[in-house]
N, CA, C and O of each residue as an XYZ file, in Angstrom:
516
protein
N     184.092   -167.944      5.810
C     184.625   -167.552      4.518
C     185.790   -168.472      4.184
O     186.681   -168.693      5.004
N     185.768   -168.997      2.985
C     186.892   -169.797      2.501
C     187.972   -168.873      1.980
O     187.680   -167.886      1.304
N     189.216   -169.188      2.289
C     190.358   -168.380      1.847
C     190.967   -168.987      0.583
O     191.056   -170.205      0.433
N     191.380   -168.106     -0.309
C     192.019   -168.498     -1.564
C     193.212   -167.585     -1.807
O     193.381   -166.560     -1.147
N     194.020   -167.977     -2.756
C     195.115   -167.144     -3.253
C     195.215   -167.399     -4.759
O     196.274   -167.749     -5.280
N     194.079   -167.213     -5.441
C     193.985   -167.541     -6.856
C     194.059   -166.279     -7.718
O     193.357   -165.305     -7.450
N     194.898   -166.292     -8.742
C     194.908   -165.157     -9.667
C     193.600   -165.113    -10.450
O     193.046   -166.153    -10.808
N     193.114   -163.908    -10.711
C     191.902   -163.718    -11.510
C     192.147   -162.602    -12.507
O     192.968   -161.714    -12.279
N     191.424   -162.661    -13.615
C     191.427   -161.565    -14.576
C     190.211   -160.707    -14.277
O     189.105   -161.221    -14.111
N     190.421   -159.393    -14.210
C     189.342   -158.481    -13.842
C     189.154   -157.447    -14.932
O     190.119   -156.892    -15.458
N     187.894   -157.196    -15.266
C     187.533   -156.087    -16.150
C     186.964   -155.005    -15.251
O     185.959   -155.212    -14.571
N     187.613   -153.855    -15.252
C     187.175   -152.748    -14.401
C     186.205   -151.845    -15.148
O     186.187   -151.800    -16.379
N     185.408   -151.136    -14.379
C     184.450   -150.188    -14.929
C     183.857   -149.379    -13.784
O     184.368   -149.415    -12.664
N     182.801   -148.664    -14.058
C     182.147   -147.859    -13.024
C     181.109   -148.711    -12.317
O     180.186   -149.237    -12.939
N     181.274   -148.840    -11.008
C     180.365   -149.645    -10.195
C     179.783   -148.787     -9.083
O     180.358   -147.772     -8.689
N     178.641   -149.214     -8.594
C     178.008   -148.490     -7.491
C     178.758   -148.800     -6.204
O     179.051   -149.959     -5.911
N     179.068   -147.756     -5.435
C     179.807   -147.918     -4.187
C     178.979   -148.591     -3.112
O     177.779   -148.802     -3.287
N     179.623   -148.934     -1.986
C     178.945   -149.669     -0.926
C     177.750   -148.943     -0.303
O     176.863   -149.593      0.251
N     177.709   -147.617     -0.382
C     176.606   -146.873      0.246
C     175.352   -146.867     -0.618
O     174.268   -146.569     -0.118
N     175.474   -147.193     -1.912
C     174.335   -147.242     -2.841
C     173.527   -145.951     -2.820
O     172.301   -145.974     -2.718
N     174.227   -144.830     -2.918
C     173.553   -143.524     -2.874
C     173.253   -142.967     -4.257
O     172.935   -141.784     -4.381
N     173.343   -143.770     -5.278
C     173.037   -143.292     -6.616
C     174.282   -142.914     -7.393
O     175.384   -143.337     -7.043
N     174.118   -142.110     -8.463
C     175.233   -141.779     -9.365
C     176.426   -141.127     -8.670
O     177.564   -141.301     -9.107
N     176.182   -140.388     -7.605
C     177.291   -139.724     -6.905
C     178.184   -140.717     -6.174
O     179.311   -140.383     -5.810
N     177.693   -141.929     -5.957
C     178.437   -142.946     -5.204
C     179.172   -143.925     -6.119
O     179.699   -144.929     -5.639
N     179.219   -143.655     -7.420
C     179.880   -144.580     -8.339
C     181.392   -144.393     -8.288
O     181.889   -143.281     -8.112
N     182.115   -145.506     -8.446
C     183.578   -145.490     -8.417
C     184.094   -146.510     -9.419
O     183.364   -147.402     -9.853
N     185.357   -146.364     -9.775
C     185.941   -147.346    -10.668
C     186.326   -148.571     -9.848
O     186.989   -148.463     -8.816
N     185.905   -149.723    -10.319
C     186.181   -150.964     -9.599
C     185.900   -152.161    -10.486
O     185.640   -152.008    -11.680
N     185.952   -153.354     -9.909
C     185.745   -154.564    -10.707
C     184.294   -154.703    -11.159
O     183.371   -154.647    -10.346
N     184.105   -154.885    -12.468
C     182.780   -155.109    -13.055
C     182.529   -156.596    -13.314
O     181.420   -157.098    -13.132
N     183.581   -157.278    -13.738
C     183.518   -158.707    -14.027
C     184.866   -159.316    -13.683
O     185.888   -158.630    -13.678
N     184.857   -160.627    -13.392
C     186.136   -161.310    -13.200
C     186.031   -162.744    -13.686
O     184.968   -163.363    -13.649
N     187.164   -163.249    -14.139
C     187.264   -164.613    -14.638
C     188.039   -165.419    -13.604
O     189.206   -165.142    -13.326
N     187.368   -166.424    -13.039
C     187.974   -167.257    -11.999
C     187.739   -168.718    -12.342
O     186.596   -169.153    -12.486
N     188.815   -169.466    -12.471
C     188.765   -170.889    -12.784
C     187.923   -171.168    -14.029
O     187.143   -172.119    -14.076
N     188.104   -170.305    -15.040
C     187.425   -170.501    -16.313
C     185.969   -170.067    -16.341
O     185.278   -170.297    -17.333
N     185.492   -169.447    -15.274
C     184.095   -169.000    -15.213
C     184.047   -167.484    -15.090
O     184.822   -166.883    -14.347
N     183.127   -166.877    -15.829
C     182.957   -165.423    -15.808
C     181.898   -165.056    -14.777
O     180.785   -165.580    -14.811
N     182.244   -164.157    -13.861
C     181.347   -163.674    -12.812
C     181.089   -162.194    -13.039
O     182.020   -161.441    -13.323
N     179.844   -161.769    -12.918
C     179.463   -160.361    -13.070
C     179.187   -159.776    -11.692
O     178.424   -160.337    -10.905
N     179.815   -158.649    -11.415
C     179.639   -157.990    -10.120
C     178.251   -157.368    -10.075
O     177.879   -156.595    -10.958
N     177.491   -157.711     -9.043
C     176.143   -157.165     -8.871
C     176.121   -156.026     -7.872
O     175.310   -155.108     -7.990
N     177.014   -156.079     -6.880
C     177.048   -155.021     -5.865
C     178.404   -155.007     -5.185
O     179.035   -156.049     -5.008
N     178.848   -153.810     -4.803
C     180.043   -153.655     -3.976
C     179.558   -153.614     -2.535
O     178.781   -152.735     -2.160
N     180.013   -154.559     -1.734
C     179.618   -154.636     -0.326
C     180.527   -153.749      0.519
O     180.055   -153.045      1.412
N     181.840   -153.782      0.236
C     182.813   -152.974      0.979
C     184.058   -152.785      0.117
O     184.313   -153.546     -0.815
N     184.825   -151.748      0.456
C     186.053   -151.420     -0.275
C     187.014   -150.799      0.716
O     186.651   -149.858      1.421
N     188.265   -151.323      0.783
C     189.248   -150.770      1.706
C     190.657   -151.025      1.186
O     190.854   -151.786      0.238
N     191.632   -150.380      1.816
C     193.045   -150.529      1.451
C     193.801   -151.037      2.672
O     193.604   -150.546      3.783
N     194.668   -152.024      2.456
C     195.511   -152.569      3.516
C     196.976   -152.326      3.168
O     197.370   -152.406      2.004
N     197.768   -152.030      4.181
C     199.214   -151.939      3.976
C     199.839   -153.290      4.284
O     199.212   -154.152      4.902
N     201.066   -153.463      3.852
C     201.783   -154.695      4.144
C     202.129   -154.773      5.621
O     201.959   -153.791      6.345
N     202.611   -155.922      6.082
C     202.962   -156.092      7.500
C     204.266   -155.361      7.831
O     205.312   -155.985      8.010
N     204.185   -154.043      7.907
C     205.367   -153.210      8.114
C     206.072   -153.547      9.424
O     207.287   -153.373      9.530
N     205.334   -154.023     10.418
C     205.910   -154.326     11.728
C     206.857   -155.525     11.669
O     207.594   -155.771     12.624
N     206.849   -156.281     10.555
C     207.749   -157.417     10.395
C     208.956   -157.079      9.518
O     209.778   -157.951      9.238
N     209.068   -155.828      9.085
C     210.139   -155.459      8.165
C     211.489   -155.438      8.868
O     211.553   -155.227     10.079
N     212.573   -155.656      8.116
C     213.912   -155.599      8.700
C     214.218   -154.235      9.333
O     214.925   -154.164     10.338
N     213.688   -153.154      8.749
C     213.917   -151.823      9.302
C     213.358   -151.684     10.703
O     214.013   -151.114     11.575
N     212.168   -152.190     10.932
C     211.557   -152.129     12.263
C     212.322   -153.018     13.225
O     212.550   -152.639     14.374
N     212.720   -154.192     12.771
C     213.497   -155.097     13.641
C     214.813   -154.448     14.066
O     215.256   -154.614     15.202
N     215.436   -153.706     13.144
C     216.692   -153.030     13.482
C     216.456   -151.944     14.526
O     217.282   -151.760     15.421
N     215.358   -151.232     14.426
C     215.058   -150.154     15.368
C     214.770   -150.702     16.759
O     215.178   -150.109     17.758
N     214.065   -151.834     16.829
C     213.724   -152.380     18.147
C     214.836   -153.246     18.725
O     214.731   -153.733     19.850
N     215.902   -153.436     17.949
C     217.074   -154.127     18.479
C     217.052   -155.627     18.331
O     217.683   -156.323     19.127
N     216.350   -156.158     17.342
C     216.400   -157.605     17.120
C     217.746   -157.961     16.501
O     218.541   -157.072     16.198
N     218.004   -159.231     16.314
C     219.283   -159.699     15.782
C     219.434   -159.497     14.281
O     220.528   -159.675     13.746
N     218.361   -159.129     13.593
C     218.453   -158.925     12.147
C     219.306   -157.709     11.841
O     219.214   -156.704     12.545
N     220.137   -157.776     10.804
C     220.945   -156.612     10.424
C     220.071   -155.479      9.900
O     218.973   -155.706      9.390
N     220.568   -154.273     10.032
C     219.857   -153.095      9.512
C     219.795   -153.168      7.998
O     220.744   -153.638      7.370
N     218.711   -152.717      7.401
C     218.612   -152.755      5.935
C     219.606   -151.799      5.299
O     220.008   -150.797      5.889
N     219.991   -152.143      4.072
C     220.896   -151.266      3.336
C     220.100   -150.467      2.340
O     218.947   -150.789      2.054
N     220.706   -149.426      1.810
C     220.040   -148.610      0.802
C     219.786   -147.218      1.316
O     219.842   -146.958      2.518
N     219.507   -146.329      0.391
C     219.234   -144.936      0.737
C     217.797   -144.732      1.157
O     217.136   -145.653      1.639
N     217.313   -143.496      0.964
C     215.957   -143.150      1.377
C     214.910   -143.975      0.649
O     213.839   -144.231      1.199
N     215.193   -144.393     -0.565
C     214.236   -145.202     -1.318
C     214.667   -146.665     -1.339
O     214.292   -147.407     -2.247
N     215.444   -147.080     -0.356
C     215.948   -148.443     -0.286
C     214.876   -149.441      0.096
O     213.697   -149.096      0.163
N     215.283   -150.688      0.350
C     214.337   -151.759      0.635
C     213.443   -151.489      1.841
O     212.266   -151.849      1.820
N     213.968   -150.870      2.881
C     213.146   -150.622      4.070
C     211.981   -149.702      3.741
O     210.860   -149.932      4.195
N     212.237   -148.669      2.959
C     211.174   -147.746      2.569
C     210.185   -148.428      1.640
O     208.978   -148.219      1.763
N     210.672   -149.235      0.718
C     209.793   -149.923     -0.225
C     208.823   -150.837      0.502
O     207.666   -150.949      0.095
N     209.265   -151.497      1.572
C     208.375   -152.382      2.334
C     207.218   -151.608      2.952
O     206.117   -152.141      3.090
N     207.458   -150.375      3.317
C     206.410   -149.576      3.940
C     205.390   -149.084      2.932
O     204.300   -148.664      3.320
N     205.716   -149.125      1.647
C     204.822   -148.620      0.618
C     203.916   -149.695      0.024
O     203.070   -149.391     -0.816
N     204.081   -150.940      0.446
C     203.287   -152.029     -0.106
C     201.831   -151.865      0.329
O     201.529   -151.777      1.519
N     200.944   -151.825     -0.654
C     199.511   -151.717     -0.376
C     198.757   -152.672     -1.269
O     199.210   -153.029     -2.357
N     197.601   -153.078     -0.790
C     196.678   -153.797     -1.647
C     195.282   -153.255     -1.389
O     194.914   -152.920     -0.263
N     194.538   -153.183     -2.443
C     193.181   -152.656     -2.396
C     192.236   -153.860     -2.396
O     192.358   -154.744     -3.245
N     191.301   -153.898     -1.455
C     190.371   -155.017     -1.358
C     188.957   -154.589     -1.669
O     188.508   -153.507     -1.290
N     188.274   -155.460     -2.362
C     186.884   -155.239     -2.755
C     186.075   -156.448     -2.311
O     186.339   -157.561     -2.768
N     185.112   -156.263     -1.446
C     184.152   -157.323     -1.120
C     182.947   -157.070     -2.014
O     182.286   -156.036     -1.916
N     182.680   -158.020     -2.875
C     181.647   -157.827     -3.884
C     180.688   -159.010     -3.889
O     181.047   -160.130     -3.524
N     179.470   -158.731     -4.309
C     178.513   -159.795     -4.590
C     178.527   -159.982     -6.094
O     178.380   -159.020     -6.848
N     178.704   -161.220     -6.531
C     178.788   -161.493     -7.962
C     178.012   -162.756     -8.288
O     177.806   -163.621     -7.437
N     177.592   -162.837     -9.527
C     176.820   -163.999     -9.926
C     177.045   -164.403    -11.354
O     177.633   -163.674    -12.154
N     176.563   -165.582    -11.650
C     176.562   -166.139    -12.999
C     175.155   -166.666    -13.238
O     174.576   -167.292    -12.350
N     174.606   -166.431    -14.388
C     173.274   -166.950    -14.695
C     172.183   -166.010    -14.234
O     172.317   -164.792    -14.350
N     171.095   -166.569    -13.708
C     169.921   -165.786    -13.313
C     170.239   -164.847    -12.153
O     171.261   -164.993    -11.483
N     169.350   -163.884    -11.926
C     169.502   -162.958    -10.810
C     169.491   -163.710     -9.485
O     169.023   -164.846     -9.397
N     170.011   -163.057     -8.469
C     170.082   -163.656     -7.134
C     168.700   -164.095     -6.656
O     168.578   -165.124     -5.991
N     167.654   -163.329     -6.986
C     166.304   -163.661     -6.546
C     165.665   -164.739     -7.422
O     164.595   -165.249     -7.087
N     166.304   -165.093     -8.539
C     165.769   -166.100     -9.439
C     165.991   -167.495     -8.903
O     166.640   -167.690     -7.876
N     165.442   -168.458     -9.613
C     165.528   -169.834     -9.144
C     166.807   -170.538     -9.602
O     167.120   -171.621     -9.107
N     167.540   -169.950    -10.528
C     168.756   -170.608    -11.002
C     169.909   -169.617    -11.038
O     169.729   -168.411    -10.871
N     171.084   -170.156    -11.259
C     172.275   -169.311    -11.330
C     173.093   -169.419    -10.062
O     172.569   -169.707     -8.985
N     174.384   -169.184    -10.207
C     175.307   -169.194     -9.062
C     175.559   -167.772     -8.626
O     175.588   -166.867     -9.459
N     175.740   -167.558     -7.357
C     176.127   -166.252     -6.848
C     176.874   -166.457     -5.536
O     176.772   -167.510     -4.905
N     177.620   -165.442     -5.139
C     178.359   -165.501     -3.890
C     178.941   -164.145     -3.551
O     178.829   -163.191     -4.321
N     179.557   -164.076     -2.401
C     180.264   -162.870     -1.958
C     181.749   -163.203     -2.014
O     182.200   -164.194     -1.440
N     182.504   -162.355     -2.718
C     183.912   -162.609     -2.975
C     184.765   -161.447     -2.478
O     184.327   -160.297     -2.498
N     185.972   -161.744     -2.037
C     186.964   -160.718     -1.745
C     188.008   -160.755     -2.844
O     188.701   -161.756     -3.023
N     188.116   -159.651     -3.582
C     189.127   -159.494     -4.619
C     190.175   -158.516     -4.131
O     189.846   -157.512     -3.500
N     191.429   -158.801     -4.418
C     192.534   -157.956     -3.977
C     193.324   -157.484     -5.186
O     193.674   -158.275     -6.062
N     193.604   -156.176     -5.224
C     194.458   -155.626     -6.269
C     195.763   -155.185     -5.621
O     195.766   -154.324     -4.741
N     196.872   -155.776     -6.059
C     198.199   -155.464     -5.538
C     198.808   -154.365     -6.399
O     199.107   -154.585     -7.573
N     198.992   -153.182     -5.817
C     199.501   -152.037     -6.576
C     200.939   -152.231     -7.030
O     201.307   -151.741     -8.097
N     201.766   -152.932     -6.256
C     203.161   -153.116     -6.657
C     203.288   -154.109     -7.807
O     204.157   -153.947     -8.663
N     202.444   -155.126     -7.841
C     202.490   -156.133     -8.895
C     201.559   -155.803    -10.054
O     201.768   -156.272    -11.173
N     200.523   -154.993     -9.789
C     199.534   -154.688    -10.819
C     198.657   -155.879    -11.143
O     198.198   -156.029    -12.275
N     198.419   -156.736    -10.145
C     197.666   -157.961    -10.399
C     196.502   -158.125     -9.416
O     196.505   -157.561     -8.322
N     195.513   -158.910     -9.838
C     194.326   -159.209     -9.036
C     194.409   -160.630     -8.509
O     194.937   -161.521     -9.174
N     193.879   -160.834     -7.301
C     193.780   -162.155     -6.684
C     192.386   -162.302     -6.091
O     191.809   -161.326     -5.611
N     191.854   -163.489     -6.121
C     190.677   -163.806     -5.338
C     191.196   -164.345     -4.018
O     191.910   -165.348     -3.997
N     190.845   -163.691     -2.914
C     191.403   -164.062     -1.610
C     190.379   -164.669     -0.666
O     190.751   -165.211      0.375
N     189.087   -164.591     -1.009
C     188.080   -165.172     -0.151
C     186.750   -165.309     -0.857
O     186.485   -164.617     -1.839
N     185.895   -166.224     -0.345
C     184.597   -166.458     -0.975
C     183.618   -167.017      0.051
O     183.951   -167.911      0.828
N     182.410   -166.475      0.038
C     181.284   -167.041      0.773
C     180.232   -167.342     -0.274
O     179.770   -166.431     -0.960
N     179.846   -168.594     -0.412
C     178.833   -168.937     -1.418
C     177.710   -169.761     -0.831
O     176.778   -170.131     -1.545
């Protein structure tokens, strides 16, 4: 898989979940995305998961384990707590442009899209084509 850190524009809608169990498995997710000036249509959701930030590298954890970093400042909602709340939602999707995957023409691939809840932005973070 090639790694990227490219911003993308995403149009969300109701997509079939990774289990493909019919209407009961539908969820809100990426329907289309614009990457490098090209529009890609999501054909299938392969996987969907949520990752937290690297909390083990935060100044608060370093202070607890006794590293040389100073303890973070702030109250209960200070910087140390904010670092623990960082999440991103990842979607591994199959997407294409042009003809269907089984057709003789058109581009398609498997992409990892990331939605950062703190920034409210989408990134393309990986691609297998």
